[in-house]
C-alpha positions in Angstrom: 105.4 131.5 90.8 109.0 130.5 89.8 108.3 131.2 86.1 107.5 134.9 86.9 110.1 137.5 86.3 111.8 138.8 89.5 111.0 142.4 90.4 114.7 143.3 90.2 115.4 141.4 87.0 116.1 144.5 84.9 118.9 145.6 87.2 120.4 142.2 87.7 123.2 142.5 85.1 124.3 145.8 86.6 124.6 144.6 90.2 128.0 144.0 91.7 128.9 140.4 92.6 128.3 141.2 96.3 124.9 142.7 95.6 124.0 139.7 93.5 124.8 137.2 96.2 123.1 139.4 98.8 120.0 139.3 96.7 120.1 135.6 96.3 120.7 135.1 100.0 117.8 137.3 100.9 115.5 135.4 98.5 116.6 132.0 99.9 115.9 133.3 103.4 112.4 134.5 102.4 111.7 131.1 100.8 112.7 129.2 103.9 110.4 131.5 106.0 107.6 130.5 103.7 107.9 127.0 105.0 106.6 128.0 108.5 102.8 127.9 107.7 103.3 124.3 106.3 105.1 122.8 109.3 101.8 121.2 110.5 101.4 119.5 107.1 105.0 118.3 107.2 104.5 116.8 110.6 101.3 115.1 109.5 103.2 113.6 106.5 106.0 112.3 108.8 103.5 110.7 111.2 101.5 109.1 108.3 104.7 107.8 106.6 106.2 106.4 109.8 102.9 104.6 110.6 103.0 102.9 107.2 106.7 102.0 107.2 106.3 100.6 110.7 104.0 97.9 109.2 106.4 97.0 106.4 105.2 99.3 103.7 107.4 101.4 101.5 108.1 105.0 100.6 108.3 106.0 96.9 109.6 109.3 95.6 108.5 110.4 92.1 110.1 113.5 90.5 111.6 114.8 87.3 114.2 117.3 86.4 115.7 119.2 89.4 113.0 117.9 91.7 113.7 114.3 90.7 117.4 114.7 91.4 116.8 116.2 94.8 114.5 113.3 95.7 117.0 110.8 94.4 119.8 112.4 96.5 117.6 112.3 99.7 116.8 108.6 99.1 120.5 107.7 98.4 121.7 109.5 101.6 119.4 107.5 103.9 121.6 104.5 103.8 124.6 106.4 105.2 122.6 108.2 107.8 120.1 105.6 109.0 121.6 102.3 107.8 118.5 101.6 105.6 118.8 98.6 103.4 116.7 97.2 100.6 113.7 98.8 98.9 112.3 100.6 102.0 112.7 104.0 100.3 112.9 104.2 96.5 113.3 107.2 94.2 111.9 107.2 90.7 113.2 109.8 88.3 111.4 110.9 85.1 114.5 112.6 83.6 114.8 115.9 81.9 113.4 117.9 78.9 110.6 116.1 77.1 110.6 113.2 79.6 109.3 115.6 82.3 106.1 115.9 80.3 105.8 112.1 79.6 102.6 110.9 81.3 103.0 107.4 79.9 106.5 107.2 81.4 105.2 108.3 84.8 102.4 105.8 84.7 104.8 103.0 83.7 107.3 103.8 86.4 104.6 103.8 89.0 103.2 100.5 87.8 106.7 98.8 87.6 107.6 100.1 91.1 105.0 97.9 92.6 103.6 100.8 94.7 100.3 99.8 96.2 98.0 99.7 99.2 99.7 100.8 102.4 102.7 102.4 100.6 103.3 106.1 100.4 103.9 107.9 97.1 105.6 111.3 97.5 105.4 113.5 94.4 107.8 116.4 94.1 107.4 119.2 91.5 107.9 122.9 91.9 105.1 123.7 89.5 102.9 120.9 90.6 102.0 120.3 86.9 104.9 118.1 85.7 103.3 115.4 83.5 105.5 112.6 84.6 105.0 113.3 88.3 101.2 113.9 88.2 100.7 110.8 86.2 102.8 108.6 88.5 101.1 109.9 91.6 97.6 109.4 90.2 98.6 105.8 89.2 100.0 105.2 92.7 96.8 106.6 94.3 94.6 104.4 92.1 96.6 101.4 93.4 95.8 102.3 97.0 98.9 104.3 98.1 98.7 107.3 100.3 99.9 110.4 98.4 102.0 113.3 99.7 102.9 116.2 97.4 105.6 118.8 97.7 105.1 121.8 95.4 105.8 125.5 95.3 102.5 126.3 93.6 99.4 126.2 95.8 96.3 124.7 94.2 98.3 122.7 91.6 97.0 119.4 90.0 99.6 117.5 92.0 98.6 119.2 95.3 94.9 118.6 94.6 95.6 114.9 94.0 97.4 114.5 97.3 96.1 113.2 100.7 98.6 115.6 102.3 99.8 118.6 100.2 102.8 120.6 101.3 102.6 123.8 99.2 105.3 126.4 99.7 104.8 129.6 97.7 108.4 130.6 97.0 107.7 133.4 94.5 109.8 134.4 91.4 113.3 133.1 91.1 116.2 135.5 90.7 116.7 133.8 87.3 113.1 133.2 86.1 112.2 129.6 85.9 115.4 128.3 87.4 113.8 126.0 90.1 117.2 124.7 91.2 117.4 128.0 93.2 114.7 128.9 95.8 112.3 126.1 94.9 115.1 123.5 94.9 116.4 124.8 98.3 112.9 124.5 99.8 112.3 121.1 98.4 115.6 119.8 99.8 114.9 121.2 103.2 111.4 119.7 103.3 112.7 116.3 102.2 115.4 116.5 104.9 112.6 117.1 107.5 110.4 114.3 106.2 113.1 111.6 106.0 114.8 112.6 109.2 111.6 113.0 111.1 110.2 109.7 109.8 113.3 107.6 110.7 113.6 109.4 114.1 110.0 108.4 114.9 110.9 104.8 113.8 113.8 104.6 116.2 116.6 104.7 113.7 118.3 107.4 115.9 118.7 107.7 119.7 119.4 110.9 121.5 120.4 112.6 118.3 122.9 110.0 117.3 123.0 107.7 114.2 122.8 104.5 116.1 121.9 102.5 112.9 125.2 103.5 111.3 126.7 100.7 109.2 130.4 100.5 109.8 131.9 100.4 106.3 134.9 102.7 106.6 137.3 104.3 109.1 135.1 107.4 109.5 132.0 105.5 110.4 133.9 103.1 112.6 135.3 106.0 114.6 131.8 107.5 114.8 130.3 104.2 116.0 132.9 103.8 118.7 132.5 107.3 119.9 128.7 107.1 120.2 128.9 103.7 121.8 131.3 105.2 124.4 129.0 108.2 124.9 125.7 106.3 125.2 127.2 103.3 126.9 129.0 105.4 129.5 132.4 103.9 129.0 135.8 104.4 127.6 136.7 104.3 123.9 138.6 101.1 124.4 135.7 99.2 126.0 133.3 100.7 123.5 135.5 99.4 120.6 135.5 95.9 122.3 131.8 95.9 122.7 131.2 97.0 119.2 133.5 94.2 118.0 131.7 91.6 120.1 128.4 92.9 118.7 129.7 92.4 115.1 129.5 96.1 114.4 125.9 96.5 115.7 126.0 99.8 117.4 122.7 99.5 119.2 123.5 96.1 120.5 126.9 97.3 121.8 125.2 100.2 123.6 122.7 97.8 125.2 125.4 95.4 126.2 127.2 98.2 128.1 124.0 99.7 129.6 122.4 96.5 130.7 125.3 94.1 131.1 124.0 91.5 128.7 125.7 89.4 126.0 125.7 90.2 122.3 123.1 87.6 121.6 120.8 88.8 124.5 121.1 92.4 123.3 120.2 91.3 119.7 117.2 89.4 121.1 116.0 92.3 123.2 116.3 94.7 120.2 114.5 92.3 117.9 111.6 92.1 120.4 111.3 95.9 120.3 111.5 96.2 116.5 115.1 97.4 116.7 114.1 100.5 118.7 116.9 101.2 121.2 114.9 103.7 123.3 112.0 101.2 123.6 114.4 98.4 124.5 116.0 100.4 127.2 112.6 101.5 128.5 111.4 97.9 128.7 114.6 96.9 130.5 113.9 99.5 133.2 110.5 98.1 134.0 110.4 95.9 137.2 
């Protein structure tokens, strides 16, 4: 467990700086390898979450301390990567110190979030015992939500509450109890997999590109033009023109170039396929 003392703790202060970072790097590598046995659970979580979000339900993250901040970061980054708007993915943070133990706070946050039947509640806690998280998740489950847990302690109360438990035994931290190290790294990696896998399954990407990118600055505009040119099979100039005609809708611009349709026709075709570019192009290929 992360609270256990590392086997090399007594010699830590006498290590050279290079030896210290070598030790930390080796521990991170071992922690990442420990994810391998749980890949099936991660895939199951992705499929279950995607199925529910496809029907209009929502994904709620509940975490406190380091775990809460990691969850909040993942949720915040989804807008830039996938163009997600509104309350589709929400992160609820319990805070630090005594707030991590506050079961009333967890229950209140879950109730005020509106999480309910059909939604997914994802609890993240290295120990799997954080009072705020366990209480929030139990409240969400009682309201009919499906529960996913990410912990670094197999058999924890959080894991036992979950419908799908992803339990990675990362072992003692180099600094005992500092879960921002191996445990934090593993939690971030797993959330990357879950959010990326979910929105890939939902068609927010196409051939490894961020086709839902929202053009809000020069960097994203250049990215959008480049991927429209690549996927539309045309020049940067024509891609920029198509993107402008499509009012910045990258998928519509690609469809206009690939199928020779107008911006409105492209928008209608995408709407009929739930915004999924791959499904739209597949339908257009049918006789």
